[in-house]
Phi, psi and omega in degrees: 000314181293324178298315180296317179297319181294320177298319180296316179296318180302311182297314182297315183289322179295313179297316179296320179296320179289315183292323186256007173062038181252113175293326179300319177293318178297319179298316179293326176296319176297322176298315179293326177300322176296327175295316180302313179294315182296316180291324175299316177296320179299318179295319177297319180298318178298318180297315180292322183295336180280351178292142183289158177297156177232167177302332180273326180240083190291338175261011184071209182247035181297331181291349175302328178300316181291319178297324176296320178297321177296318178298322178298319180295321179298318179296316183296315180296323179296313179298317180299318179296316180298314182295320180298315180296314183293323179292324176297318180295317182287336180297329181276340179215071185289126177279167176291138182237136177274100189292321183298303177298325177301317179296318182297316180294316181296321179295321176298316179298321180297316180300315181294320179297320178297319177299317180295320179299316180297320181295320187268350190302314184290320181293331182293341182284341186240352185226127177296322179299309181289334176295322177299315179295319179297315180297326179295311182288331177294315178294328175299321179298317177293325176297318178296322176298320178296320179292320178299314179298319180296318181297318179296315181294321178296318179297325182279323187253336184078008181272106182289341180297339178299329178298317179293322179295318178297323178297316178297322178297320178298318178299319179295323180296329184289320192298311184300318181288327176295319180295318180297318179294319178299316181297318179295319180293319179294325178299321178292313182294328179273006176057042175288159176301131183305142177300137181087357178254116178267105185296327177295322178291321176299315179301318180298317180295320179297317181292340179276353178293148183298128177086351182278127180243352180191159176213138176213172185050046178275123181227144174222134179207179184233131174282313176200181182304130178077012179229068176282152182226142177231139172225149182197154169263120184248128181261127178247155181288155178300135180088353179285154180271111183302323184295315181293323177297317181294317179300317181295321180296315181295319177297319182299311183290323181291319185277317186273331186236001180056041178248107182273332182262103179224143179231125180237133171259114182275128180231155175257160185300328183289353179258005183298325180293328177290319178297322180298322180291318182296320187258011180281000000 
């Protein structure tokens, strides 16, 4: 639904920008074009992520979501650069702009963008991929507001340079969200500890399990949005029951940290010297 709406806005704004000589409309159309590409990539990523795991790809293709987010950032930075350069060029030689039609087209774009934001809002809370698409249409809504303000000011003052200023503002709006999306995607690819997971707190919970006397090689990372993973070497006291310790550890991570994928290597204290040699 959002893809269809974005294509419609792109066509209307591009045609309107050319006909009414508004760079701000063309800039917003370019911004929407990045949405069209980004949402298309997001849909493909969802399709690939639903494929079952294979012996070669044991986690399936869930990382396609993260790669899609990276592709979206590349598109966003490219659009921002183009708009910034073009707005600088037009600032020195601003052409005449038809403010009335420009306002009508921008208002139409704003209404459609708001509809898209409502459609994607809930999915953006659980998926990095959908968050990228959501941020794109949200920034489009602000871009449309900038174009509306520019059209009103041009109509009141007759200063066409306002169109170039609004275009530059749209470029500035793109950069922070592109950077935030890039940072989140890189954190996943670099296997950083998932946001909201306090590894020291996880370690404390593991040590509180019955019979557990130590933990080392504790790692936490994310395969994709909503799929955190933890692995650790857990040392249990002599005479402790490994099965009960393992059951408690899995329950602890699932209930307290919402981590369903956990791997524990159970060790006894008398094997610590062997572990020290392996990890030295």
